[in-house]
C-alpha positions in Angstrom: 28.2 19.8 28.7 25.7 18.7 31.4 23.9 15.4 31.6 21.5 13.6 34.0 22.2 10.4 35.8 20.5 8.2 33.2 22.7 9.5 30.4 25.8 8.9 32.6 24.7 5.4 33.3 24.0 4.7 29.6 27.4 6.1 28.4 29.6 5.0 31.3 31.0 8.5 31.7 31.6 10.4 34.9 30.0 13.8 35.3 33.5 15.4 35.6 34.6 13.9 32.3 31.7 15.7 30.5 32.5 19.1 32.0 34.0 21.3 29.3 33.7 18.6 26.6 32.6 19.8 23.1 30.0 17.5 21.6 31.5 17.3 18.1 34.9 16.4 19.5 33.5 13.6 21.7 32.8 10.0 21.0 29.5 9.9 22.9 27.0 7.3 21.6 23.9 8.5 19.8 24.4 12.2 20.2 27.5 12.3 18.0 25.7 10.5 15.1 26.1 12.4 11.8 22.4 12.9 11.4 22.0 14.2 15.0 25.0 16.6 14.6 23.6 17.9 11.3 20.2 18.6 13.0 21.9 20.4 15.9 23.8 22.7 13.5 20.6 23.4 11.6 18.8 24.4 14.8 21.7 26.6 15.8 21.3 28.4 12.4 17.6 29.0 13.3 16.2 26.3 10.9 13.3 25.1 13.0 12.3 25.2 16.6 12.9 21.5 17.6 13.6 18.2 15.9 13.1 14.5 16.5 15.4 11.9 15.0 15.1 8.1 15.2 18.4 6.3 15.8 19.4 2.7 15.9 22.7 1.0 16.4 24.5 -1.1 13.8 23.2 -4.3 15.2 19.6 -3.1 15.0 19.1 -4.1 18.7 19.0 -0.7 20.3 16.7 2.2 19.3 16.4 5.8 20.6 14.2 8.7 19.8 16.5 11.8 19.9 14.7 15.1 20.7 16.6 18.3 20.1 15.4 21.6 21.7 17.3 24.9 21.3 18.0 26.3 24.7 19.3 29.6 26.2 21.5 29.2 29.3 21.3 31.5 32.3 24.3 33.5 31.0 22.5 34.1 27.7 24.6 31.8 25.6 22.9 29.5 23.1 22.8 25.8 23.8 20.9 22.6 23.0 18.8 20.3 25.2 19.1 16.7 24.0 16.5 14.2 25.3 17.1 10.5 24.5 14.1 8.3 24.8 14.8 4.6 24.7 12.2 3.0 22.5 14.0 -0.3 22.0 11.2 -2.4 23.6 8.5 -0.6 21.6 10.4 -1.1 18.3 10.9 -4.8 19.1 7.2 -5.2 19.8 6.4 -3.5 16.5 8.8 -5.8 14.7 7.1 -8.9 16.3 3.7 -7.5 15.3 4.9 -7.0 11.7 6.3 -10.6 11.7 3.0 -12.0 12.8 1.0 -9.9 10.3 3.4 -11.2 7.5 2.7 -14.7 8.7 -1.1 -14.2 8.6 -0.9 -12.8 5.0 1.3 -15.7 4.0 -1.1 -18.3 5.4 -4.2 -16.6 3.9 -2.4 -16.5 0.5 -1.4 -20.2 0.7 -4.9 -21.2 1.7 -6.4 -19.3 -1.3 -3.8 -20.9 -3.6 -4.8 -24.3 -2.3 -8.5 -23.6 -3.0 -7.6 -22.4 -6.5 -5.6 -25.7 -7.1 -8.6 -27.7 -5.9 -10.9 -25.8 -8.4 -8.4 -26.5 -11.1 -8.4 -30.2 -10.4 -12.2 -30.2 -10.4 -12.3 -28.3 -13.6 -10.1 -30.8 -15.4 -12.9 -33.4 -14.9 -15.7 -31.2 -16.3 -16.8 -31.5 -19.9 -19.4 -28.8 -19.9 -17.8 -25.6 -21.2 -20.2 -23.3 -19.4 -19.3 -24.9 -16.1 -15.6 -24.7 -16.9 -16.0 -21.0 -17.6 -17.7 -20.5 -14.2 -14.9 -22.4 -12.4 -12.3 -20.3 -14.3 -14.0 -17.1 -13.2 -14.0 -18.3 -9.6 -10.3 -19.1 -9.9 -9.5 -15.6 -11.1 -11.5 -14.0 -8.3 -9.5 -16.1 -5.8 -6.3 -15.0 -7.5 -7.3 -11.4 -7.2 -7.8 -11.9 -3.4 -4.5 -13.7 -3.1 -2.6 -10.9 -4.8 -3.9 -8.4 -2.2 -2.1 -10.3 0.5 0.9 -10.9 -1.6 1.3 -7.2 -2.5 0.7 -5.8 1.0 3.0 -2.8 1.4 5.8 -4.0 3.7 6.6 -0.5 5.1 3.5 -0.2 7.2 1.5 -3.4 6.2 -1.6 -1.3 5.9 -1.6 -0.5 2.2 -1.0 -2.0 -1.2 0.6 -0.1 -4.0 -2.0 0.4 -6.7 0.6 0.3 -9.5 2.3 -2.9 -8.3 -1.1 -4.6 -7.7 -2.5 -3.7 -11.1 0.6 -4.8 -13.0 0.6 -8.1 -11.1 -3.1 -8.7 -11.7 -2.9 -7.8 -15.4 0.0 -10.2 -15.9 -1.7 -13.1 -14.2 -5.0 -12.5 -16.1 -3.1 -12.3 -19.4 -1.6 -15.7 -18.7 -4.7 -17.4 -17.3 -6.9 -16.0 -20.1 -4.3 -16.5 -22.9 -4.6 -12.8 -24.0 -2.9 -12.1 -27.3 0.3 -9.9 -27.3 -1.3 -7.3 -29.5 -3.7 -6.3 -26.6 -1.7 -4.1 -24.2 -2.4 -2.9 -20.7 -1.3 0.7 -19.8 -1.1 1.5 -16.1 -1.1 5.1 -14.7 -1.2 4.8 -11.0 1.8 6.8 -9.8 2.5 6.2 -6.1 -1.1 5.9 -5.0 -1.6 3.5 -2.0 -4.8 1.7 -1.4 -5.6 1.1 2.3 -6.2 -2.4 3.5 -9.8 -1.6 4.3 -10.6 -1.1 0.6 -7.9 -3.3 -1.0 -10.1 -6.4 -1.2 -13.1 -4.8 -3.0 -10.6 -2.7 -5.1 -8.9 -6.0 -6.3 -12.1 -7.8 -7.0 -13.7 -5.0 -9.1 -10.4 -4.6 -11.1 -10.4 -8.3 -11.8 -14.0 -8.1 -13.1 -13.4 -5.1 -15.3 -10.1 -6.4 -16.7 -11.5 -9.8 -17.3 -14.5 -8.3 -19.1 -12.3 -6.2 -21.3 -10.1 -9.1 -22.3 -13.1 -11.4 -22.9 -15.5 -9.0 -24.8 -13.8 -5.7 -25.9 -11.6 -7.4 -28.5 -13.8 -10.4 -29.3 -13.7 -9.6 -33.0 -10.0 -10.3 -33.1 -8.9 -6.6 -33.2 -5.8 -5.4 -31.4 -6.0 -2.6 -28.9 -5.3 -1.5 -25.3 -6.8 -1.3 -21.9 -5.8 1.7 -19.8 -6.1 1.8 -16.1 -5.7 5.1 -14.2 -5.7 5.6 -10.5 -5.4 9.0 -8.9 -6.1 10.7 -5.6 -8.5 13.6 -6.2 -8.7 14.8 -2.6 -8.1 13.5 0.9 -9.5 10.0 1.2 -11.0 10.1 -2.3 -9.6 8.1 -5.2 -10.7 8.0 -8.9 -10.2 4.8 -10.9 -10.7 4.8 -14.6 -10.7 1.5 -16.6 -11.1 2.1 -20.4 -10.4 0.3 -23.6 -10.5 1.0 -27.3 -12.4 -2.1 -28.2 -15.9 -2.6 -29.6 -17.6 -0.7 -26.8 -20.6 -1.5 -24.6 -23.9 -2.8 -26.0 -26.3 0.1 -27.1 -28.8 -1.0 -24.5 -26.3 -1.4 -21.7 -27.6 -0.2 -18.3 -25.6 -0.4 -15.1 -28.8 -0.6 -13.1 -30.3 -3.5 -15.1 -27.4 -5.5 -16.4 -27.6 -9.2 -16.2 -23.8 -9.6 -16.1 -22.8 -11.1 -12.8 -19.3 -9.5 -13.0 -20.6 -5.9 -13.6 -23.3 -6.3 -11.0 -20.6 -7.4 -8.5 -18.5 -4.3 -9.5 -21.5 -2.0 -8.8 -22.2 -3.6 -5.5 -18.6 -3.5 -4.4 -18.3 0.2 -5.3 -21.6 1.4 -3.8 -21.9 -0.9 -0.7 -18.3 -1.6 0.4 -16.4 1.4 -0.9 -18.9 4.3 -0.4 -18.4 5.2 -4.1 -20.0 5.9 -7.4 -19.6 4.2 -10.8 -20.3 5.5 -14.3 -20.1 3.6 -17.6 -19.4 5.4 -20.9 -19.2 3.9 -24.4 -17.4 6.2 -26.8 -14.9 4.5 -29.0 -14.7 1.7 -26.5 -15.8 0.9 -23.0 -15.0 3.2 -20.1 -15.8 2.8 -16.4 -15.2 5.8 -14.0 -15.2 4.9 -10.3 -14.9 7.4 -7.4 -14.5 5.9 -4.0 -13.6 6.7 -0.4 -10.2 5.1 0.4 -11.6 4.3 3.9 -14.2 1.5 4.2 -17.8 2.1 5.3 -17.0 0.5 8.6 -14.0 2.8 9.2 -16.0 5.9 8.2 -18.7 5.1 10.7 -16.1 4.7 13.5 
């Protein structure tokens, strides 16, 4: 076994101590890790040309990137070149960045919740039912925004889980709108992740479509269900389908000419902020089909 001066300084070994030492029989740090040894054996069997493995100590204070490269020595015998890259400072900087991002999301969420509470207090002193409904709609939109920050995927802090977000939003809307138990919500979103660039408009349009379904599709007292499907159709393209088995859309419904603020908002969000398309169908209920780019218009232009 041969090693450079940096490895000797890191391990505390002398060069003479490493001469003739077999890696599996040693107690050297990092390179005798189970995952590293497994990768070395795989490379010796010809499974791959090189490998990279992230390693951290039990305390979580020391991080290395282990690079394994099959090597042939001068005498023709097979060997392995192991390069250890100390990425401790980089990982610590990333952790601090993640902590700061978490703090930002927390503060935004708390501020939105305070605004919602103020609207609730204001609503309690309003007698006009139309004004109350307008304030309630504003509260629900604020809730949809708050949930985006609450459901930010903690692995990379750049995505929200579509499934988790929809389930949370539907639950909150059911409570705030007192939706009967015989109206169910079915979610089919798999493991689709929505990038942060489109998470806000995605949340807002879902809030509008779900709220409309709860308010109008079952207004005659019937039971039924609302189904929400999210799927990736190709790279950076996502399809969202929100459909119900309620009373359906009005016969003269026109997406281009609707006087519904909520539906107009949905159309603007899809077309202007998500580079997408929207289609409305009424066949045994209401169905909205939305195709959008998972990157924002701003990101696409970059």
